[in-house]
N, C-alpha and C positions, 0 to 999 in steps of 0.2 A: 866744376861748369856742364852743361848738357852734353848728355851723351852723341856721339855724332848716329844719324840714320844710314844703315848699309844703304850703297846707291843700287843693290839688286832686289834689296828690299822694298825699296821704295816704287822703285819702278814696277815689281812685282802690284803692289797696294795698289798703285796709280792705273794698272793695268783691270785689276777688279773693279775699280770705281768706272774706269772707262765702260764694262763689260758692263753696268744695271740696268740700261735700255734695249742690249742685244743679245736674244735668248740663245745664237747657235754657238756664242761664245760663252755667256758664261753654261749652257750645258757641256761644252766640252771641257770645259774646268772644271766642275762637279764631276763629268767623267773621269779623267785625271787625277782627279783628289788629290789635286797639289797645287800652290802656287808659286811654292818655290823649289828650292833644291832640296829642304830637309823635309819637306812635308811628308812626303811616304814611307822614314823612318818606320814608323809603329808597323803600318803595313804590311813590310816587306820583314820584320819581326815573326807577322802572325804565319811564317812559314814553317817555324820551330813546333807549333802547336802538336801536340801530340794526337795519333788514330784514336786514344778513348776521349779525347772530344767531340768527339764527332758527332754529329747535332743528329735527329732523329728527320728531317728533310735529306740530311746527306746520304743517311745510309739508303736511301730508296734512289741515288744518280747512281745507278752499276751501268748507265751507259755512258757518262761523262771520264772524260780523261784523265787519269790517275793526277798530272800536276796541274791540269786547271782546275781539278775539284780542291786540291791541296791550298790554291791561292785564294781561294773564295772559302774556306773554311771557317775562318774568325767570321762575315758577315752570315754565312746563311747561319752560323751558331746563334748570333747575336737575333736574327727573325725569328729563331724556332722557339728562342728561351722569349722574345714576345708573346709568340702567340698562347704557350704555354704560362704567362702569367709573372714569371722568374726574373724579369726584369721589366719595367716600370719607364713607358715610352714620355715625355715631355710633349703635350699636344703644343705645335706653334703658330697655325694658321689652319683651318677648317674650314671647306665653304659647302653644304649638308648638298648630298648628293653626287658633289663633283670631285672633292680633291681633301686628302690630310696631309700635313707636313708636320711629323714630329720629330723630336731628335733625345740621346739619351749620350749620358756620359758612364762608360762602365772599363774601370779598372785604367779609368785615365787616359781612355781614349775618344773621342766624341765620333759618333755616327749619325747618321740622318736618315729618315725613312720616309718615302714620299706614299701614297697609295691615290692610285687615280682611277675614276670611272670612265668609259671608255664606249662609246656608241657601236662600238663593232664588234664581233665575237672572239674568241681566244685566238683561231686559227689566223684568222685578220690581225689579230692586233701583232702575232708573231712575225706573219711577213712584211708588216706595215713596220718594226721597228728593231728585227732582229736578221732579217733575212738581206745583209748587206750584200749579196752574189746579185741580188735579183736586177737587172738592170734599170728598174723605174728608181730605185731604192732612190737613190740623189734627190728624184722628184718629193719623195713623201717626204723623206729625214733633209730640211734644206740645211742642215747644222752641215751637211759633205758638200764641198765642190767637187768632189773626187772621188771613187772609190774603187780599186786594185784590185782585183779576187787573184789571190795566188793558189786557193785549191776550197773545194765546194763540194759538200757530199752528206747525200740523206740514207740512214742506215735504219730504218724502220721506224721507230718514235724518237729517234736521234738527227736533229741535222745541224752541223761541223762548215765551218766559215772559216780562211784565212785571208783575213786581207790589211790592203795600207789607207788607210783612211785617212784624206785630206781638207782639212776644217777652213769652212765660212771664215776668215777675219776680215771684222770690218777696219774700215779709218788706219791710223799710225800704229796700231792693234802688231798687224802683218808685219811690222820692220822691228819687233822688239823682241831681243833674243831669248827673253827666258817664256815665249810661247810657243810650243813646240808645233812644226809646221804638217806636221805627217804622225800617225799615230799607226804602227802595226799591232794589231790586234788577233785574237782567235775571238770566235761568239758559239759558242753551243746551246741548244737550247735541247732539252729533252721533256717531251712531253708523255701528260700522266703521271705525274708525280706530284706531289706525294699519292695522289688521289685521281682517277677516270679527266676529273672536271678540272685540273690546272696544269702546269707547267713552268719549269724553272730554266734561266738563260745567266748561263756565265760569260762575262765579257772581262776580258783580261789583254795586258799588254804581251805583247807576243816575238821571239826573235823569231823571223820566218825564218831565216836560213837555219839556225840551228835547232829546228822547231823544240823550241821549250820557253819557258816563261822567262818573259823579261822583266829582268832584277838588277837592284840598285842603280838604274835609271833614271833619267828624269822624264821620261816618255813611262814608267810602271803605274798601272794604275790596275784595282780591281772591282767590279761591279756586277751585283746580284739584283734581276727579276725575276718575281713572280706571278705569273697569268694565269689570273683564274677565270672561268665560266661565272656567269650572275644573270644566264641569260640567253634566248635563242641568237640574236641581236646585240647584245651587250657581253664586257669584262670587265675584269679591276685588274689591276697591275701595281705589285709593291716593285718602288727600286728601292735597294739598301747600298749604303759606300757609308764611306767613313769620312766625315769631315776636318778637311780643316785648322786647323787650331786658328788661322789668322782673320776665317770668315766669321763675324760675328753674326745669333742666330737673327737679328732684325731683319740684316742683308738679304739672308735666306730667306726670312717668309715676303718681301720685297719681291723676289724674285721669283718665288713662287706665284704667288697672287697678279704679278703682273707679266710675267715672259712665260714663264714654262707652263704655266696652264692654256695659254694663247699658242704656243709651238706646237704641244701636242697636240689641240684643237684641228692648226691648218694640217698637221702632218695624215689627221686620221682624214681629213674635209677632199686633199689633195688623193688619198689611196684610195677612198668611198666614189671620188670621179673617173680612177683611172678602171676602178673595176668594173664600173656601172659601162666604162666604151671597153670593156673584154681583153684589156693590159692588164692585167692581173690572174 
């Protein structure tokens, strides 16, 4: 007879499909890089990567906390190997002058990389998308209904935030047990790496009480962003994450075209409005 579908798996699949038209929920899902209890296992396994696999980008990140850097090693490596041509990314969707969405299967793991051209400079991009302790952050990035700052430090070119982030969950999605209601995370940005016109941001799940990476948990995630200046008032951001096996490429492409790009544009518009009012 037909194999029965696991109820939990069915719930997360429905959750995913319901989120197709909702930017905050999808972005949150991609951020956490999981749709079920088992999706994050390959990323957790990446903790065992040896220091000999250190990428060229990673060697410049001397201001990053070692534990956080270890979490991001695999993503930094896959992005670095894309730059030197040793990994060939497949383009899923491209809109000239605006964005490009790519994927690759490397070593049995699927990765997604987005490239977004933005209408403000690198420093503005860092503040808008990665300064989660800013009092206006929930206005700019409307995927969050609340951000609780546990610590916020700036030392030289490095800014370091530990926060609890509560996502906006529409409709019945908020009642599904499989959808996390709060993400404890650490977000660290180092400017001027690997060159003066670039910056690297690492965002990862974090045990705020123990002050260490949150591993082997349904809340586990890691994401890397590389922000680069492309002009006096323009910048480009690469986002690199592992993709859940359950998410088909066509669905990611639809999200990118119809929801993520619109969400980023809204964030930028809200940020620039605040900047004009002197609120940044």
